[in-house]
N, C-alpha and C positions, 0 to 999 in steps of 0.2 A: 318805563325806566324815566325815573327823575331828572331829565337835562333839558336843558334849557337853552337859545342860544344865546348869546350874546352881541350888538353888531359891530363887524368886524372878530379880528385875531382874539384866541383866550389869552389870559394874564397873564399864561406860560409864556405861552407860545411868541407871546408881545411882550417877552423880557418883565412881566409887570411880575408879584406875587403871590400866589396859588390865590392870597383871602384877599385881593386886588379885585373884588370884582366892578366896575363902571357902572351896570348895571343887575338888577338880580328880583327874580317874584317875590313876591311877600314873604312864603316861606323859607327863601333861601335871606332874605333880606333881616332876617329876624333874627338870626345868628352870626348873619355881617353885625348887623349894629351892635350886639349885647358886649360890650364888657369884658365878659368872662368867655372862658374855652369852650368847645364843644361840650363838654359833657355834664361842668357847672352850669350850663345857660341851660341842657335840657333836665336837668335837675329841682332848675328853678323852675322853666316852665309847668312843671308835673305838680308842683308845692304850691305854683298859683292858683291852678285847676283845683286842688284837692280844696284848697284853703274857703276858692267861693264857694265852692261846697258844701262844707264846714256851714260855712253862712246861712247858706238856702236851709239844709236840714238843720241848724237853730232854730232858722223862724218860724219855720214849719212845726217846727217838734220834733223832726223825725228821729228814732234812735238808732242809733250804730249798735250795737252787739241786740241777739237775740236767740232766746235759751234753748237748747238741743237738746236732745237722748245726749250728745256725745257734751255738754256743757254749755258756753256764752260761744259764741259765731258769730263772723261778724253777717250784719243785717241786710237785707238781700241787696236793694237800693244802696247802700254805700257800698257792697262787696262788686254794684254794676258800675257805679258811677266809680270807683277805680281804677277799674277793667278796660275802659274808654276813654280817660283820660292818660290811663299806658299806651294804650294805639294807637293816640294820636300821636305823643310827648314823642315813644320809642318811632315812629317813623318819620315824623319830622326829624330824628337826629341823625338817624341811619340816611335819611335822603341825604342830608347835611354834609356828611362822611364818604358819603358818594361823589356829590356834585366836587370835591376837595381832593378826593382821590381823580378824580376824572384829568382836574386841571392839572397836579402835578405828570399824569403819568400822556397830559397834551406832546410835549416834544419825541415821551419815544414811536405815539401815535402817528406822529406826523414824519418822523425819520419812515414809517413804513408807508408811504404812497407816493405818487412821479413825482419828480421834480416839483417845484412850485406851488405842488395841494399843504395847501395847513388842512389840520384836522380841528373844526370848531363846532366843538358838543353842543355847543348851544345858545340855542333860538331864540330871536327877542320873543317877549310875551305875544299872542294872536289873538284875536277876537275870537277864535273858538274855541282857545285855550277858556277865555274869560267864560263865553256860554255857558258851557262842561262845567265849572266850577260852581255859576249860576245853579244852572240846572241842580247839581249832586247839594248846591246847600238848600236846595229849596226841598231835594226828596229825601234828604235826612232828617228837616225838620220835619218835615208832615209825617216821616217812616214813624219819630218817635213821638208826636203829638199824640196818631194812633194807638200804639202799644199803652201810650199813658193814658187815652183816652178810658173813662169811669173807673177809676183806681183810685181814688181819692187821694191822689199825690197835692197833696204842698204846691202852691201858683211858683212857690221860690224852685222848688226842688223841681216841677218843670219848667221853669224857663232856663235853668242852667242847664239839663240833660237837651232840650231843641238846641241848647248853642249847642254844646259839646258835638249832640247827632247833626247838627249844620255842618262843621269845622271838617267830622269826619266825612259826611258824603260830596263835600266840594273837595275834601284831599283823594281822595277816592276819586272821582271822576276825571280830577284831572293829574293823575298820576298814571290814568287810561290812557288818557290824551297826551300824553307829554310819553309813556310808552311807544304811543303811534304813529307822533311825527319824531321822534325817533328813530323808532325803526325804518321809517322811511331814509331818513338822511341815513344810516348807516348802510342801506342800503345800493342805495344810490353812488355812496363812496369804496365800497368795493368793491363794486361794477363797474365805475369810471375810473378813480384814483390809485385804487389799488395794486402794490407792486408786489410780484409775489417772486424773492429772492427763492430758489430753496434750499442754495446752502446755507439760508439761513432765515429758518423760520422762527426764531427767539425772536427778530423785531419784528413779528405779530402776536407775543405773550399780551400787552398789554390788553392789547383786544378781549383776549382771553379772562386777565382780570377786571376789565371794565365790565363785560356780563356776569359776571361771579358777585358783582359787586349789587348790579342790578337786577340779581335774584335774590342778594340776600335782603332787598330791603320788604319784595314781594312775601321772604321768609321771618322778617320778622312782624311781619303783618300777622300771619300767618299764626304763628308761635303765641301771643299776646289772645289773638280770640277764641286761642287753646284753653287758655285762663278759666273763659265761663264752665271748662268742663267741670272741674273745682265747684262742689256742693251743688249741682246738678246733673241731668242725665243725657243720654245721648239724645239729641233732638236734631231733624230736618239741617234745624237752619243751623245751629251750635257745629257741625258738619260741614255744610256748607259751605260756612265760611272760611273757614283755615285751611281746608282740602282743593276750594276754589284760589286761596291767596298763593298755596304750593304750587300748583296747577301753572299760577303764570308766571312765576317763579323760575323755572322750570321753562315754559317758553322764551323769557328772557334771554335765557343763560343759551341756549340749541338753534332759537330764531336764529342768532348773530351769525356762530361761530357755523353752524351747517351749511349758511350759506358762502364763510370762510372754507373752510372745508372743499364744498363744490369747489369752487378758484382754485384752489392749491389741486386739486384732484386735475382738476382741466390741464392748469400749467404743466405740470406733473408731467401727465398723458403727453401732451405735443413736445414736451423737452425728449421723453424719453424717444419717440415717434422720432425725431429728426436725429437723435444720436444713434438709432436703430440704423439710420440711411446710414448715418457715416459707416456705419461698423460694415456693412455689407461692403461698402462701397472696398474699405481697407483691406476687408477681406479677398476681394479681390486684385488688386494689387501686389499682392503678398509673395506671389511669382516674378515678379518686375519689377515691385517697387522697395530698395533695401530700406528705405525712412517706412512702411508700410508696418511692419514690425510693433517696433515702438511705439508709431503711434497710434495702431490697431489694443496694446495694451492699454493706453491710457485712457483713450474711450471708453475702453472697459469697463473700466476704476470706475473714471466718471461715471459712467453708467450706471456703476452700482452703490455710487452716494447717492444719484439721482432719486435710483430707484428706495431705496434706504430712506429717502427724507420724509420726513414727521407730516401729517398729512391735518393735524386739528393744531391750530395755533394754539394752542396751551399744554404745559409739559404736570405731572401728574399732582405737583405742591398744589395747583389750582384749584384743578380735580379734586383732591381730598379735602381740599380748603370749602370746596362747593358743598362738597357734600358731607361733612363736618355743619356747616351751616345748617342744612334741611336733616337731617337725624337727630343731630342737640336738640334744634331746634321744637321741631318741632313733631318729631315721630314718637317720644318717651310719651308724652301727650298721649296721641290716638290709644299705645296700649294702651298706658297706664285707665284711661276711660275705656277702656273695652272691657278689657279683665275685672273692672273694677261692678260692671254693669250684669257681667258672667256670672260672676260670682254671687252678687245679691239675686239675680233671679234662680238659680242653682240651691242658695240657701233657701229663701223659699220654697221653692217647692218640695226638699225634706223635713223645713218646718211643718209645711202645715199639709 
């Protein structure tokens, strides 16, 4: 989960505009300082990355097109470069979108907490986060150099891939660390500060929306990784990357909501147990207390409402959005690639 605390209350909870962020880590500051909106900034970042690759390719004499049996096609190096740049920019844009929406929902989340508690989804940058980011950059750059070694790739192009690989590695490991830290903060709030009103479970829907947006970040990674299927075969690495990102997305969604679900069920069981004790007492007084009958009817009606209360902090709309983001973004790629592979092997068997 790409959430990071700032010192003090969130901007929205403190009465500031959602974009008025006194502290933000580098990825978020990039968008906060941009004179353009989120989407234009994302397009500009992609154009800058591709422009830098074009200069490197021109310096190294790398061709953009190659001839295939089906005609001219994008060469391997620019195809991979365009996909890597898209993964990096898409993740940054969706992270920023998630952050802004979480800030907008901060007051609504706070209303679902005990009196005096304030939802602060952004923690300050820690040394642990910096270390994981540095580790990811070193790992990403090292892995890129290992893959490009002895391939005769021009130096300028190697530099471009190494820089982008470092940025992707750093973003990935920072994202994992942010997810881990945010999950711990969320569990602490759920256990110690969340207020369960069984008649107003809808007050917990912002938690479901936030979890779905967090999952969207990982689904975006999964979908953009699936672009490697285009023009390539199904290998372990090609399948593992998008599948792993999709699983992380579902974990981000279910990890939060399962904890809330358990808390709702606990509160529901406790309240029903109390109510049924009162119902038993009212039944025992039916023959001696004239007010026992209407009291019993009220208790039975209230018991029915509590028993029928939702046990999950989301409505069908939130669940449909989550499913759509997973199904529409990623699963069709797997299906298309698998079908293509099957057809290819079947044709080979019959032709040869």
